[in-house]
N, C-alpha and C positions, 0 to 999 in steps of 0.2 A: 287802836292807833288813829287817830282823829287827822293829825298832821304829819307826815312823813318828814324825815330829815334828808338832808342832801344825800349822806352817806346811803340811807337806803334807797333813794331814788337810783343811785349808781349801782347799787347792787341788785336792783329788780328793774330790768329792761322794759317791762310792761308799764310799770310805774313811771319809770322816766319818759317814755312816749306820752302816756296819759298826761302827765304833768307838762308837757311840751318842752321838754329837754331842760326843765327847770322853771321855766317861765312862768308856770302856774303857782311857784312859791312866793310870789310877790306878794309883800304884805297888802299892798294897794292895788286896786282894779287887775286881779290876776287874769281875768279874761280878756282885757284890753292887752294886757302884756303878751298873753299867748297869742293874739291876733297880731300883734307887732312882729313876733317871730315867725308868724306864718308867711309875713311879706316876702322876706328874702328867699324863702323856700319858693314860693308862688312865682319868683322873677326867674328861678332856674327853671321852673316846671314849664315856663312860656317858651322855653327853647325847644320844646315836645310839640310834634304836630298835634292838632286838636284831638283827634281819636286817642293818642297816646294819653294825653292831658286827662281826657275824661276818665279813661281807664285807670289813671293813678288815683284819680279823685273816688271813683267808685270803690276802688281797692281799699284807700283810706278809710272811707267811711264803712265799709264791712269789718275792716280790722278795728275801726274805732267803736263798734258796738261792743266787741270783745273787751278792748282795752279799758274803755270806761266802765263797763260792768265790773270787770275784774278790780279796778281801782277803787270802785264805789264799795264793793263786797269787802275788800282788804282794809279799807279806811272805815267801815262800818257807817258811812255817811252817803245818803243819796245825793248825787250831783254836787260832791264836795267842790268847794270855790276853785279848788286848785287844778281840777281836772278840765284841761284846755284842748285836748285833741279835738274835740268837737268844734272848737273855734277854729282850729287850722281848717277843716274841712268845710265849715260854713263859709269862711273866707273865700276858699278856693272856688266854691260853687259860685259865690257872688261874682268872682272874675272870669267866668268861662266865657271864651270868644268876646272879650273885651281887648281894644287896642290898649297897649301898655305905654302908658305916658304917667307923669307924676300926678296929673289932675286925675286920671282914672282910678289909680291906685289909691289916692287920697279919698276921692268920693266913694269908692268901694269900701275902703276901710271903714269911713264914718257911716255909710248906711249899712254896713253889716253889724256894727256895733249898736247902732241905733235900733233896728229891728231886734238884735239879740237882748238888748237890755229892756226895751219897752214891751216887747213881745205883744204885739197886738193880736186879736183874734185872727184865726184859729191857733196861731203858736201858743198863745197862752192857754188855750184849752188844752193842746197837746201836752205842753209842759206839766199841767196839773195831772192829766190822767193817765200818761203812758210812762211806764217806770223801767228801771234796769237799764242795761247797757243801750239798748235801743231808744228807751225814753231821752236819755242823755243827750243822744246823737242827734235825735230826729227833730227837736225844738230848733237847733243850730242848722240842720239842712233846710228847713222851711224859712229860717230867717236869712239863709244864704240866698234861696230861692228867690224871695220877696225883694231882698236887696239887688239882686241881679236883674230883676223886671224893672226896677225903678232906675237903676244904672243904664239900661240897655234904652230905656225911654228917653233919659237926659241925653245919651248920645244920639239916638234918632232925630231928637228934635232940637239937636244942636247947642245944647246947653252945656257941654263939656268939651 
């Protein structure tokens, strides 16, 4: 089963989450579509105090290791393009402790997608060498951290 149907996603909550509530089924740029769906969830998460926000992201990352590994095994494809839970977590990491404005959300979105797609070293090395659910999650976690650092620097130097 390489590509699940919408019916299969609705019958399997773990696949539904791994596929970002269906956003990963987009025929074009599923990772970008997954990140796009992560934005309104992020906006809700900003209502939380920072420690709670961080706890939600940590729990989502831990659950993501299972979800991504499960979906990968079920589909028989390592890091299937439709698995986008890792994009959710990566984007949420990018946005940690950032003031919420349309500029920061747009910049965070673009920076995260850039780091996730280009995969500069060491992200590319990790992407090639680490497998399973942890491997699917960790490259996006690293992309999120890299994007966060750049976003924080842009903010610190008044460029946003």
